C-alpha positions in Angstrom: -20.2 20.9 -13.9 -20.6 20.6 -10.2 -18.1 19.2 -7.8 -18.8 20.5 -4.3 -18.5 18.5 -1.1 -19.5 19.5 2.4 -19.2 17.1 5.4 -19.1 17.3 9.3 -16.5 15.0 10.5 -13.7 14.6 13.2 -10.1 15.2 12.1 -9.1 11.8 12.9 -5.4 12.1 11.6 -3.3 15.1 10.7 0.0 14.6 8.8 3.3 16.3 8.9 3.1 19.9 7.5 5.0 20.1 4.3 5.6 22.9 1.7 5.4 23.0 -2.0 8.5 24.2 -4.1 6.6 27.5 -4.0 6.6 27.6 -0.3 2.8 26.9 -0.1 1.9 24.9 3.2 0.2 21.4 2.6 -1.4 19.2 5.3 -2.8 15.7 4.5 -5.5 14.6 7.0 -8.0 11.9 7.4 -11.6 12.8 8.2 -13.9 10.4 10.0 -17.6 10.4 9.8 -20.6 8.9 11.5 -24.2 9.6 11.1 -27.6 8.2 10.5 -29.2 8.7 6.9 -32.4 7.9 5.4 -32.2 5.7 2.4 -35.1 4.1 0.7 -37.4 4.9 3.7 -35.0 3.3 6.3 -32.4 4.4 8.7 -28.9 3.6 7.6 -25.7 4.0 9.8 -22.9 5.6 7.7 -19.3 5.5 9.0 -16.4 6.0 6.8 -12.9 7.6 6.7 -12.0 10.0 3.9 -8.5 11.3 3.0 -8.4 15.0 2.5 -5.7 17.8 1.9 -5.6 21.5 3.3 -3.4 23.8 0.9 -2.5 27.2 1.9 -2.5 29.2 5.2 -5.1 27.1 7.0 -2.8 24.1 6.8 -0.6 25.3 9.6 -3.5 26.2 11.8 -4.9 22.6 11.8 -1.6 20.6 12.1 -2.0 19.6 15.8 -5.8 19.7 16.0 -6.6 15.8 15.8 -10.0 14.6 17.4 -11.6 18.2 16.5 -15.0 18.0 15.2 -15.0 20.1 12.0 -17.1 21.4 9.1 -15.5 21.2 5.8 -16.3 22.0 2.2 -14.3 21.7 -1.0 -14.1 19.5 -3.9 -12.9 16.0 -4.8 -9.8 15.5 -6.9 -7.3 12.8 -7.6 -4.6 12.5 -4.9 -1.9 12.9 -7.6 -1.3 12.0 -11.3 0.1 8.6 -10.3 -2.9 7.8 -7.8 -6.2 8.6 -9.4 -8.3 7.6 -6.2 -10.1 10.9 -5.0 -9.4 12.9 -1.9 -11.3 15.9 -0.5 -9.4 19.0 -1.3 -10.6 21.3 1.7 -11.3 24.9 0.7 -13.0 25.9 4.0 -12.6 24.5 7.4 -13.8 25.6 10.8 -14.6 23.9 14.0 -18.0 22.7 14.4 -20.0 24.7 17.0 -23.2 22.4 16.8 
């Protein structure tokens, strides 16, 4: 089954860097996206915010990078066992260069 997601967005919010019991850094962020898309032959303005999480060494590099335009890719997963709403688990993130 396929569960791959990619997006260009602004890093709108960054949380506080925390660590798992195993010492792995985790950073919760909010991505803000706005673009024009074609749907049924018509232009459609798409705006949304998406919660996301960076796990691993890249988490500390993005902690204070709010308002940075980024390209991200990863997969959708439940926020936790108690909260089944999906968030983007970011596997790759880089500053968008245009």
